[in-house]
PQR file with spaces between the fields and no chain letter, atoms N, CA, C, O and H, PARSE charges and radii, in Angstrom:
ATOM       1  N    MET     1       0.821   -1.189    0.000 -0.4000 1.5000
ATOM       2  CA   MET     1       0.000    0.000    0.000 -0.0000 2.0000
ATOM       3  C    MET     1       0.864    1.253    0.000  0.5500 1.7000
ATOM       4  O    MET     1       0.544    2.224   -0.686 -0.5500 1.4000
ATOM       5  N    MET     2       1.953    1.244    0.759 -0.4000 1.5000
ATOM       6  CA   MET     2       2.799    2.430    0.828 -0.0000 2.0000
ATOM       7  C    MET     2       3.384    2.764   -0.536  0.5500 1.7000
ATOM       8  O    MET     2       3.441    3.937   -0.904 -0.5500 1.4000
ATOM       9  H    MET     2       2.213    0.455    1.316  0.4000 1.0000
ATOM      10  N    ASN     3       3.820    1.759   -1.299 -0.4000 1.5000
ATOM      11  CA   ASN     3       4.349    2.023   -2.638 -0.0000 2.0000
ATOM      12  C    ASN     3       3.277    2.628   -3.519  0.5500 1.7000
ATOM      13  O    ASN     3       3.563    3.524   -4.313 -0.5500 1.4000
ATOM      14  H    ASN     3       3.774    0.806   -1.001  0.4000 1.0000
ATOM      15  N    SER     4       2.051    2.156   -3.394 -0.4000 1.5000
ATOM      16  CA   SER     4       0.941    2.698   -4.178 -0.0000 2.0000
ATOM      17  C    SER     4       0.695    4.149   -3.817  0.5500 1.7000
ATOM      18  O    SER     4       0.488    4.985   -4.697 -0.5500 1.4000
ATOM      19  H    SER     4       1.819    1.428   -2.749  0.4000 1.0000
ATOM      20  N    LEU     5       0.715    4.452   -2.533 -0.4000 1.5000
ATOM      21  CA   LEU     5       0.503    5.824   -2.086 -0.0000 2.0000
ATOM      22  C    LEU     5       1.630    6.729   -2.580  0.5500 1.7000
ATOM      23  O    LEU     5       1.379    7.838   -3.050 -0.5500 1.4000
ATOM      24  H    LEU     5       0.882    3.772   -1.818  0.4000 1.0000
ATOM      25  N    ALA     6       2.865    6.255   -2.472 -0.4000 1.5000
ATOM      26  CA   ALA     6       4.005    7.047   -2.946 -0.0000 2.0000
ATOM      27  C    ALA     6       3.879    7.310   -4.443  0.5500 1.7000
ATOM      28  O    ALA     6       4.152    8.420   -4.899 -0.5500 1.4000
ATOM      29  H    ALA     6       3.069    5.353   -2.090  0.4000 1.0000
ATOM      30  N    PHE     7       3.471    6.310   -5.206 -0.4000 1.5000
ATOM      31  CA   PHE     7       3.291    6.493   -6.642 -0.0000 2.0000
ATOM      32  C    PHE     7       2.197    7.513   -6.935  0.5500 1.7000
ATOM      33  O    PHE     7       2.359    8.350   -7.824 -0.5500 1.4000
ATOM      34  H    PHE     7       3.249    5.408   -4.835  0.4000 1.0000
ATOM      35  N    GLN     8       1.082    7.456   -6.200 -0.4000 1.5000
ATOM      36  CA   GLN     8      -0.008    8.408   -6.411 -0.0000 2.0000
ATOM      37  C    GLN     8       0.447    9.828   -6.106  0.5500 1.7000
ATOM      38  O    GLN     8       0.093   10.758   -6.830 -0.5500 1.4000
ATOM      39  H    GLN     8       0.950    6.777   -5.478  0.4000 1.0000
ATOM      40  N    TRP     9       1.225   10.006   -5.048 -0.4000 1.5000
ATOM      41  CA   TRP     9       1.722   11.346   -4.695 -0.0000 2.0000
ATOM      42  C    TRP     9       2.667   11.849   -5.769  0.5500 1.7000
ATOM      43  O    TRP     9       2.607   13.013   -6.165 -0.5500 1.4000
ATOM      44  H    TRP     9       1.513    9.251   -4.460  0.4000 1.0000
ATOM      45  N    GLU    10       3.554   10.953   -6.248 -0.4000 1.5000
ATOM      46  CA   GLU    10       4.501   11.352   -7.279 -0.0000 2.0000
ATOM      47  C    GLU    10       3.762   11.718   -8.560  0.5500 1.7000
ATOM      48  O    GLU    10       4.089   12.711   -9.209 -0.5500 1.4000
ATOM      49  H    GLU    10       3.602   10.008   -5.926  0.4000 1.0000
ATOM      50  N    ALA    11       2.784   10.930   -8.914 -0.4000 1.5000
ATOM      51  CA   ALA    11       2.034   11.175  -10.138 -0.0000 2.0000
ATOM      52  C    ALA    11       1.236   12.471  -10.062  0.5500 1.7000
ATOM      53  O    ALA    11       1.019   13.123  -11.083 -0.5500 1.4000
ATOM      54  H    ALA    11       2.518   10.123   -8.386  0.4000 1.0000
ATOM      55  N    SER    12       0.798   12.849   -8.866 -0.4000 1.5000
ATOM      56  CA   SER    12      -0.019   14.052   -8.733 -0.0000 2.0000
ATOM      57  C    SER    12       0.810   15.291   -8.419  0.5500 1.7000
ATOM      58  O    SER    12       0.252   16.382   -8.301 -0.5500 1.4000
ATOM      59  H    SER    12       0.974   12.319   -8.037  0.4000 1.0000
ATOM      60  N    CYS    13       2.121   15.154   -8.280 -0.4000 1.5000
ATOM      61  CA   CYS    13       3.040   16.269   -8.025 -0.0000 2.0000
ATOM      62  C    CYS    13       2.853   16.911   -6.652  0.5500 1.7000
ATOM      63  O    CYS    13       3.327   18.025   -6.429 -0.5500 1.4000
ATOM      64  H    CYS    13       2.574   14.268   -8.376  0.4000 1.0000
ATOM      65  N    ILE    14       2.178   16.239   -5.736 -0.4000 1.5000
ATOM      66  CA   ILE    14       2.004   16.803   -4.400 -0.0000 2.0000
ATOM      67  C    ILE    14       3.363   17.027   -3.739  0.5500 1.7000
ATOM      68  O    ILE    14       3.591   18.072   -3.129 -0.5500 1.4000
ATOM      69  H    ILE    14       1.793   15.334   -5.917  0.4000 1.0000
ATOM      70  N    GLY    15       4.258   16.058   -3.857 -0.4000 1.5000
ATOM      71  CA   GLY    15       5.583   16.184   -3.249 -0.0000 2.0000
ATOM      72  C    GLY    15       6.361   17.357   -3.815  0.5500 1.7000
ATOM      73  O    GLY    15       6.986   18.111   -3.069 -0.5500 1.4000
ATOM      74  H    GLY    15       4.073   15.210   -4.352  0.4000 1.0000
ATOM      75  N    THR    16       6.326   17.513   -5.126 -0.4000 1.5000
ATOM      76  CA   THR    16       7.025   18.625   -5.771 -0.0000 2.0000
ATOM      77  C    THR    16       6.415   19.955   -5.356  0.5500 1.7000
ATOM      78  O    THR    16       7.144   20.901   -5.056 -0.5500 1.4000
ATOM      79  H    THR    16       5.818   16.901   -5.732  0.4000 1.0000
ATOM      80  N    ASP    17       5.107   20.040   -5.335 -0.4000 1.5000
ATOM      81  CA   ASP    17       4.430   21.272   -4.910 -0.0000 2.0000
ATOM      82  C    ASP    17       4.789   21.618   -3.469  0.5500 1.7000
ATOM      83  O    ASP    17       5.049   22.779   -3.154 -0.5500 1.4000
ATOM      84  H    ASP    17       4.515   19.271   -5.579  0.4000 1.0000
ATOM      85  N    PHE    18       4.803   20.624   -2.603 -0.4000 1.5000
ATOM      86  CA   PHE    18       5.149   20.847   -1.203 -0.0000 2.0000
ATOM      87  C    PHE    18       6.595   21.329   -1.079  0.5500 1.7000
ATOM      88  O    PHE    18       6.877   22.287   -0.359 -0.5500 1.4000
ATOM      89  H    PHE    18       4.592   19.680   -2.859  0.4000 1.0000
ATOM      90  N    LEU    19       7.505   20.659   -1.782 -0.4000 1.5000
ATOM      91  CA   LEU    19       8.911   21.034   -1.733 -0.0000 2.0000
ATOM      92  C    LEU    19       9.121   22.462   -2.237  0.5500 1.7000
ATOM      93  O    LEU    19       9.895   23.218   -1.651 -0.5500 1.4000
ATOM      94  H    LEU    19       7.276   19.881   -2.367  0.4000 1.0000
ATOM      95  N    GLN    20       8.444   22.831   -3.308 -0.4000 1.5000
ATOM      96  CA   GLN    20       8.550   24.194   -3.829 -0.0000 2.0000
ATOM      97  C    GLN    20       8.021   25.217   -2.826  0.5500 1.7000
ATOM      98  O    GLN    20       8.594   26.297   -2.682 -0.5500 1.4000
ATOM      99  H    GLN    20       7.815   22.217   -3.784  0.4000 1.0000
ATOM     100  N    ALA    21       6.937   24.885   -2.138 -0.4000 1.5000
ATOM     101  CA   ALA    21       6.388   25.796   -1.124 -0.0000 2.0000
ATOM     102  C    ALA    21       7.374   25.971    0.027  0.5500 1.7000
ATOM     103  O    ALA    21       7.555   27.082    0.526 -0.5500 1.4000
ATOM     104  H    ALA    21       6.472   24.008   -2.255  0.4000 1.0000
ATOM     105  N    VAL    22       8.009   24.882    0.449 -0.4000 1.5000
ATOM     106  CA   VAL    22       9.009   24.957    1.518 -0.0000 2.0000
ATOM     107  C    VAL    22      10.177   25.834    1.075  0.5500 1.7000
ATOM     108  O    VAL    22      10.644   26.679    1.839 -0.5500 1.4000
ATOM     109  H    VAL    22       7.862   23.980    0.044  0.4000 1.0000
ATOM     110  N    GLU    23      10.645   25.637   -0.150 -0.4000 1.5000
ATOM     111  CA   GLU    23      11.765   26.429   -0.660 -0.0000 2.0000
ATOM     112  C    GLU    23      11.397   27.909   -0.757  0.5500 1.7000
ATOM     113  O    GLU    23      12.199   28.768   -0.390 -0.5500 1.4000
ATOM     114  H    GLU    23      10.265   24.950   -0.770  0.4000 1.0000
ATOM     115  N    GLN    24      10.211   28.214   -1.241 -0.4000 1.5000
ATOM     116  CA   GLN    24       9.782   29.610   -1.340 -0.0000 2.0000
ATOM     117  C    GLN    24       9.706   30.252    0.038  0.5500 1.7000
ATOM     118  O    GLN    24      10.138   31.390    0.221 -0.5500 1.4000
ATOM     119  H    GLN    24       9.559   27.516   -1.539  0.4000 1.0000
ATOM     120  N    TYR    25       9.166   29.535    0.996 -0.4000 1.5000
ATOM     121  CA   TYR    25       9.081   30.054    2.358 -0.0000 2.0000
ATOM     122  C    TYR    25      10.480   30.300    2.925  0.5500 1.7000
ATOM     123  O    TYR    25      10.744   31.349    3.512 -0.5500 1.4000
ATOM     124  H    TYR    25       8.815   28.611    0.848  0.4000 1.0000
ATOM     125  N    ALA    26      11.369   29.328    2.744 -0.4000 1.5000
ATOM     126  CA   ALA    26      12.737   29.466    3.254 -0.0000 2.0000
ATOM     127  C    ALA    26      13.425   30.680    2.636  0.5500 1.7000
ATOM     128  O    ALA    26      14.077   31.452    3.339 -0.5500 1.4000
ATOM     129  H    ALA    26      11.154   28.475    2.267  0.4000 1.0000
ATOM     130  N    LYS    27      13.282   30.849    1.325 -0.4000 1.5000
ATOM     131  CA   LYS    27      13.880   32.003    0.644 -0.0000 2.0000
ATOM     132  C    LYS    27      13.309   33.308    1.182  0.5500 1.7000
ATOM     133  O    LYS    27      14.038   34.290    1.322 -0.5500 1.4000
ATOM     134  H    LYS    27      12.752   30.223    0.754  0.4000 1.0000
ATOM     135  N    SER    28      12.021   33.331    1.484 -0.4000 1.5000
ATOM     136  CA   SER    28      11.399   34.555    2.002 -0.0000 2.0000
ATOM     137  C    SER    28      11.936   34.919    3.383  0.5500 1.7000
ATOM     138  O    SER    28      11.830   36.068    3.812 -0.5500 1.4000
ATOM     139  H    SER    28      11.429   32.534    1.370  0.4000 1.0000
ATOM     140  N    LYS    29      12.511   33.943    4.076 -0.4000 1.5000
ATOM     141  CA   LYS    29      13.103   34.163    5.400 -0.0000 2.0000
ATOM     142  C    LYS    29      14.624   34.290    5.318  0.5500 1.7000
ATOM     143  O    LYS    29      15.316   34.196    6.332 -0.5500 1.4000
ATOM     144  H    LYS    29      12.597   33.010    3.728  0.4000 1.0000
ATOM     145  N    GLN    30      15.138   34.505    4.103 -0.4000 1.5000
ATOM     146  CA   GLN    30      16.568   34.651    3.823 -0.0000 2.0000
ATOM     147  C    GLN    30      17.393   33.403    4.178  0.5500 1.7000
ATOM     148  O    GLN    30      18.588   33.505    4.454 -0.5500 1.4000
ATOM     149  H    GLN    30      14.576   34.581    3.280  0.4000 1.0000
ATOM     150  N    VAL    31      16.763   32.250    4.168 -0.4000 1.5000
ATOM     151  CA   VAL    31      17.497   30.994    4.340 -0.0000 2.0000
ATOM     152  C    VAL    31      18.261   30.753    3.043  0.5500 1.7000
ATOM     153  O    VAL    31      17.703   30.889    1.954 -0.5500 1.4000
ATOM     154  H    VAL    31      15.792   32.167    3.944  0.4000 1.0000
ATOM     155  N    THR    32      19.537   30.396    3.162 -0.4000 1.5000
ATOM     156  CA   THR    32      20.377   30.279    1.968 -0.0000 2.0000
ATOM     157  C    THR    32      20.545   28.847    1.462  0.5500 1.7000
ATOM     158  O    THR    32      20.985   28.646    0.330 -0.5500 1.4000
ATOM     159  H    THR    32      19.990   30.286    4.047  0.4000 1.0000
ATOM     160  N    HIS    33      20.209   27.861    2.271 -0.4000 1.5000
ATOM     161  CA   HIS    33      20.300   26.482    1.802 -0.0000 2.0000
ATOM     162  C    HIS    33      19.461   25.566    2.694  0.5500 1.7000
ATOM     163  O    HIS    33      19.098   25.915    3.817 -0.5500 1.4000
ATOM     164  H    HIS    33      19.852   28.024    3.190  0.4000 1.0000
ATOM     165  N    ILE    34      19.170   24.398    2.158 -0.4000 1.5000
ATOM     166  CA   ILE    34      18.408   23.376    2.884 -0.0000 2.0000
ATOM     167  C    ILE    34      19.281   22.132    2.966  0.5500 1.7000
ATOM     168  O    ILE    34      19.904   21.732    1.982 -0.5500 1.4000
ATOM     169  H    ILE    34      19.464   24.115    1.245  0.4000 1.0000
ATOM     170  N    PHE    35      19.321   21.538    4.120 -0.4000 1.5000
ATOM     171  CA   PHE    35      20.037   20.285    4.317 -0.0000 2.0000
ATOM     172  C    PHE    35      19.014   19.227    4.679  0.5500 1.7000
ATOM     173  O    PHE    35      18.223   19.425    5.601 -0.5500 1.4000
ATOM     174  H    PHE    35      18.816   21.863    4.919  0.4000 1.0000
ATOM     175  N    LEU    36      19.014   18.115    3.978 -0.4000 1.5000
ATOM     176  CA   LEU    36      18.096   17.031    4.319 -0.0000 2.0000
ATOM     177  C    LEU    36      18.830   15.714    4.267  0.5500 1.7000
ATOM     178  O    LEU    36      19.881   15.593    3.638 -0.5500 1.4000
ATOM     179  H    LEU    36      19.656   17.953    3.229  0.4000 1.0000
ATOM     180  N    GLN    37      18.268   14.739    4.930 -0.4000 1.5000
ATOM     181  CA   GLN    37      18.840   13.404    4.925 -0.0000 2.0000
ATOM     182  C    GLN    37      17.788   12.401    4.494  0.5500 1.7000
ATOM     183  O    GLN    37      16.627   12.484    4.895 -0.5500 1.4000
ATOM     184  H    GLN    37      17.414   14.838    5.441  0.4000 1.0000
ATOM     185  N    THR    38      18.204   11.466    3.684 -0.4000 1.5000
ATOM     186  CA   THR    38      17.373   10.348    3.271 -0.0000 2.0000
ATOM     187  C    THR    38      18.298    9.168    3.048  0.5500 1.7000
ATOM     188  O    THR    38      19.507    9.275    3.255 -0.5500 1.4000
ATOM     189  H    THR    38      19.148   11.399    3.359  0.4000 1.0000
ATOM     190  N    GLU    39      17.752    8.073    2.637 -0.4000 1.5000
ATOM     191  CA   GLU    39      18.558    6.891    2.334 -0.0000 2.0000
ATOM     192  C    GLU    39      18.626    6.713    0.825  0.5500 1.7000
ATOM     193  O    GLU    39      17.653    6.963    0.113 -0.5500 1.4000
ATOM     194  H    GLU    39      16.770    7.986    2.469  0.4000 1.0000
ATOM     195  N    ARG    40      19.769    6.284    0.354 -0.4000 1.5000
ATOM     196  CA   ARG    40      19.983    6.100   -1.079 -0.0000 2.0000
ATOM     197  C    ARG    40      19.055    5.029   -1.662  0.5500 1.7000
ATOM     198  O    ARG    40      18.799    5.025   -2.866 -0.5500 1.4000
ATOM     199  H    ARG    40      20.559    6.081    0.932  0.4000 1.0000
ATOM     200  N    THR    41      18.557    4.129   -0.827 -0.4000 1.5000
ATOM     201  CA   THR    41      17.777    2.989   -1.304 -0.0000 2.0000
ATOM     202  C    THR    41      16.275    3.241   -1.359  0.5500 1.7000
ATOM     203  O    THR    41      15.524    2.342   -1.736 -0.5500 1.4000
ATOM     204  H    THR    41      18.765    4.132    0.151  0.4000 1.0000
ATOM     205  N    VAL    42      15.817    4.433   -0.996 -0.4000 1.5000
ATOM     206  CA   VAL    42      14.385    4.717   -1.013 -0.0000 2.0000
ATOM     207  C    VAL    42      14.044    5.603   -2.210  0.5500 1.7000
ATOM     208  O    VAL    42      14.894    6.363   -2.674 -0.5500 1.4000
ATOM     209  H    VAL    42      16.428    5.163   -0.690  0.4000 1.0000
ATOM     210  N    PRO    43      12.810    5.515   -2.718 -0.5600 1.5000
ATOM     211  CA   PRO    43      12.424    6.331   -3.874  0.2800 2.0000
ATOM     212  C    PRO    43      12.607    7.834   -3.649  0.5500 1.7000
ATOM     213  O    PRO    43      12.826    8.575   -4.607 -0.5500 1.4000
ATOM     214  N    ALA    44      12.521    8.289   -2.409 -0.4000 1.5000
ATOM     215  CA   ALA    44      12.683    9.716   -2.126 -0.0000 2.0000
ATOM     216  C    ALA    44      14.051   10.225   -2.575  0.5500 1.7000
ATOM     217  O    ALA    44      14.178   11.394   -2.942 -0.5500 1.4000
ATOM     218  H    ALA    44      12.343    7.687   -1.630  0.4000 1.0000
ATOM     219  N    PHE    45      15.059    9.386   -2.555 -0.4000 1.5000
ATOM     220  CA   PHE    45      16.400    9.801   -2.981 -0.0000 2.0000
ATOM     221  C    PHE    45      16.355   10.350   -4.407  0.5500 1.7000
ATOM     222  O    PHE    45      16.844   11.449   -4.669 -0.5500 1.4000
ATOM     223  H    PHE    45      14.956    8.437   -2.257  0.4000 1.0000
ATOM     224  N    ASN    46      15.780    9.602   -5.305 -0.4000 1.5000
ATOM     225  CA   ASN    46      15.693   10.052   -6.709 -0.0000 2.0000
ATOM     226  C    ASN    46      14.793   11.268   -6.855  0.5500 1.7000
ATOM     227  O    ASN    46      15.052   12.125   -7.699 -0.5500 1.4000
ATOM     228  H    ASN    46      15.383    8.709   -5.093  0.4000 1.0000
ATOM     229  N    PHE    47      13.745   11.359   -6.051 -0.4000 1.5000
ATOM     230  CA   PHE    47      12.867   12.521   -6.062 -0.0000 2.0000
ATOM     231  C    PHE    47      13.658   13.778   -5.735  0.5500 1.7000
ATOM     232  O    PHE    47      13.532   14.786   -6.430 -0.5500 1.4000
ATOM     233  H    PHE    47      13.535   10.662   -5.365  0.4000 1.0000
ATOM     234  N    TYR    48      14.471   13.730   -4.688 -0.4000 1.5000
ATOM     235  CA   TYR    48      15.249   14.903   -4.305 -0.0000 2.0000
ATOM     236  C    TYR    48      16.290   15.251   -5.364  0.5500 1.7000
ATOM     237  O    TYR    48      16.503   16.429   -5.652 -0.5500 1.4000
ATOM     238  H    TYR    48      14.573   12.911   -4.124  0.4000 1.0000
ATOM     239  N    ILE    49      16.931   14.262   -5.939 -0.4000 1.5000
ATOM     240  CA   ILE    49      17.899   14.509   -7.012 -0.0000 2.0000
ATOM     241  C    ILE    49      17.203   15.208   -8.183  0.5500 1.7000
ATOM     242  O    ILE    49      17.728   16.179   -8.728 -0.5500 1.4000
ATOM     243  H    ILE    49      16.759   13.306   -5.705  0.4000 1.0000
ATOM     244  N    LYS    50      16.019   14.713   -8.571 -0.4000 1.5000
ATOM     245  CA   LYS    50      15.272   15.323   -9.671 -0.0000 2.0000
ATOM     246  C    LYS    50      14.853   16.753   -9.362  0.5500 1.7000
ATOM     247  O    LYS    50      14.604   17.540  -10.274 -0.5500 1.4000
ATOM     248  H    LYS    50      15.593   13.924   -8.129  0.4000 1.0000
ATOM     249  N    ASN    51      14.775   17.089   -8.083 -0.4000 1.5000
ATOM     250  CA   ASN    51      14.354   18.428   -7.677 -0.0000 2.0000
ATOM     251  C    ASN    51      15.527   19.328   -7.290  0.5500 1.7000
ATOM     252  O    ASN    51      15.345   20.312   -6.573 -0.5500 1.4000
ATOM     253  H    ASN    51      14.977   16.450   -7.342  0.4000 1.0000
ATOM     254  N    GLY    52      16.725   18.993   -7.762 -0.4000 1.5000
ATOM     255  CA   GLY    52      17.859   19.891   -7.643 -0.0000 2.0000
ATOM     256  C    GLY    52      18.779   19.698   -6.460  0.5500 1.7000
ATOM     257  O    GLY    52      19.754   20.437   -6.325 -0.5500 1.4000
ATOM     258  H    GLY    52      16.872   18.194   -8.345  0.4000 1.0000
ATOM     259  N    PHE    53      18.508   18.733   -5.597 -0.4000 1.5000
ATOM     260  CA   PHE    53      19.406   18.476   -4.479 -0.0000 2.0000
ATOM     261  C    PHE    53      20.605   17.688   -4.985  0.5500 1.7000
ATOM     262  O    PHE    53      20.487   16.907   -5.930 -0.5500 1.4000
ATOM     263  H    PHE    53      17.716   18.133   -5.707  0.4000 1.0000
ATOM     264  N    ILE    54      21.755   17.892   -4.358 -0.4000 1.5000
ATOM     265  CA   ILE    54      22.958   17.160   -4.738 -0.0000 2.0000
ATOM     266  C    ILE    54      23.435   16.338   -3.547  0.5500 1.7000
ATOM     267  O    ILE    54      23.258   16.721   -2.391 -0.5500 1.4000
ATOM     268  H    ILE    54      21.851   18.526   -3.591  0.4000 1.0000
ATOM     269  N    GLU    55      24.039   15.210   -3.859 -0.4000 1.5000
ATOM     270  CA   GLU    55      24.570   14.346   -2.807 -0.0000 2.0000
ATOM     271  C    GLU    55      25.908   14.901   -2.341  0.5500 1.7000
ATOM     272  O    GLU    55      26.795   15.154   -3.156 -0.5500 1.4000
ATOM     273  H    GLU    55      24.183   14.899   -4.799  0.4000 1.0000
ATOM     274  N    LEU    56      26.056   15.090   -1.043 -0.4000 1.5000
ATOM     275  CA   LEU    56      27.303   15.593   -0.478 -0.0000 2.0000
ATOM     276  C    LEU    56      28.291   14.438   -0.359  0.5500 1.7000
ATOM     277  O    LEU    56      28.021   13.446    0.319 -0.5500 1.4000
ATOM     278  H    LEU    56      25.336   14.885   -0.380  0.4000 1.0000
ATOM     279  N    LYS    57      29.417   14.570   -1.012 -0.4000 1.5000
ATOM     280  CA   LYS    57      30.405   13.485   -1.022 -0.0000 2.0000
ATOM     281  C    LYS    57      31.221   13.426    0.261  0.5500 1.7000
ATOM     282  O    LYS    57      31.667   12.347    0.652 -0.5500 1.4000
ATOM     283  H    LYS    57      29.637   15.376   -1.562  0.4000 1.0000
ATOM     284  N    ASP    58      31.428   14.559    0.925 -0.4000 1.5000
ATOM     285  CA   ASP    58      32.277   14.589    2.105 -0.0000 2.0000
ATOM     286  C    ASP    58      31.505   14.574    3.413  0.5500 1.7000
ATOM     287  O    ASP    58      32.108   14.649    4.484 -0.5500 1.4000
ATOM     288  H    ASP    58      31.066   15.435    0.607  0.4000 1.0000
ATOM     289  N    HIS    59      30.192   14.478    3.348 -0.4000 1.5000
ATOM     290  CA   HIS    59      29.375   14.492    4.557 -0.0000 2.0000
ATOM     291  C    HIS    59      29.136   13.072    5.040  0.5500 1.7000
ATOM     292  O    HIS    59      28.841   12.173    4.252 -0.5500 1.4000
ATOM     293  H    HIS    59      29.702   14.417    2.478  0.4000 1.0000
ATOM     294  N    ILE    60      29.266   12.886    6.323 -0.4000 1.5000
ATOM     295  CA   ILE    60      28.996   11.586    6.936 -0.0000 2.0000
ATOM     296  C    ILE    60      28.013   11.801    8.079  0.5500 1.7000
ATOM     297  O    ILE    60      28.223   12.663    8.932 -0.5500 1.4000
ATOM     298  H    ILE    60      29.506   13.616    6.963  0.4000 1.0000
ATOM     299  N    SER    61      26.960   11.030    8.095 -0.4000 1.5000
ATOM     300  CA   SER    61      26.022   11.028    9.205 -0.0000 2.0000
ATOM     301  C    SER    61      26.207    9.722    9.960  0.5500 1.7000
ATOM     302  O    SER    61      26.290    8.652    9.356 -0.5500 1.4000
ATOM     303  H    SER    61      26.789   10.329    7.402  0.4000 1.0000
ATOM     304  N    LEU    62      26.270    9.812   11.263 -0.4000 1.5000
ATOM     305  CA   LEU    62      26.464    8.642   12.092 -0.0000 2.0000
ATOM     306  C    LEU    62      25.325    8.504   13.088  0.5500 1.7000
ATOM     307  O    LEU    62      24.719    9.497   13.490 -0.5500 1.4000
ATOM     308  H    LEU    62      26.202   10.681   11.754  0.4000 1.0000
ATOM     309  N    TYR    63      25.041    7.287   13.480 -0.4000 1.5000
ATOM     310  CA   TYR    63      24.063    7.068   14.543 -0.0000 2.0000
ATOM     311  C    TYR    63      24.441    5.798   15.280  0.5500 1.7000
ATOM     312  O    TYR    63      25.193    4.961   14.782 -0.5500 1.4000
ATOM     313  H    TYR    63      25.533    6.481   13.154  0.4000 1.0000
ATOM     314  N    LYS    64      23.908    5.683   16.457 -0.4000 1.5000
ATOM     315  CA   LYS    64      24.149    4.490   17.260 -0.0000 2.0000
ATOM     316  C    LYS    64      22.818    4.017   17.797  0.5500 1.7000
ATOM     317  O    LYS    64      22.064    4.791   18.386 -0.5500 1.4000
ATOM     318  H    LYS    64      23.297    6.363   16.862  0.4000 1.0000
ATOM     319  N    GLU    65      22.530    2.744   17.592 -0.4000 1.5000
ATOM     320  CA   GLU    65      21.268    2.162   18.055 -0.0000 2.0000
ATOM     321  C    GLU    65      21.518    1.383   19.337  0.5500 1.7000
ATOM     322  O    GLU    65      22.463    0.600   19.432 -0.5500 1.4000
ATOM     323  H    GLU    65      23.143    2.114   17.113  0.4000 1.0000
ATOM     324  N    PHE    66      20.663    1.609   20.312 -0.4000 1.5000
ATOM     325  CA   PHE    66      20.743    0.885   21.579 -0.0000 2.0000
ATOM     326  C    PHE    66      19.645   -0.163   21.639  0.5500 1.7000
ATOM     327  O    PHE    66      18.520    0.081   21.202 -0.5500 1.4000
ATOM     328  H    PHE    66      19.895    2.245   20.235  0.4000 1.0000
ATOM     329  N    ASN    67      19.966   -1.305   22.171 -0.4000 1.5000
ATOM     330  CA   ASN    67      18.977   -2.372   22.334 -0.0000 2.0000
ATOM     331  C    ASN    67      18.405   -2.344   23.729  0.5500 1.7000
ATOM     332  O    ASN    67      17.553   -3.167   24.063 -0.5500 1.4000
ATOM     333  H    ASN    67      20.880   -1.502   22.527  0.4000 1.0000
């Protein structure tokens, strides 16, 4: 179901419209850049690339999971 929902959102441009609204708002507040994190293996990765985001080659994000 989640893949179907993601496809419907992509097909209807809701994600792109939302992202553009966020960018316009940020620019209106003199924000100069946006930093986001996603995983390379999820469809959102390609969505962000298609919308002008670039992959940072020198950035490393780390986390530690506790059991």
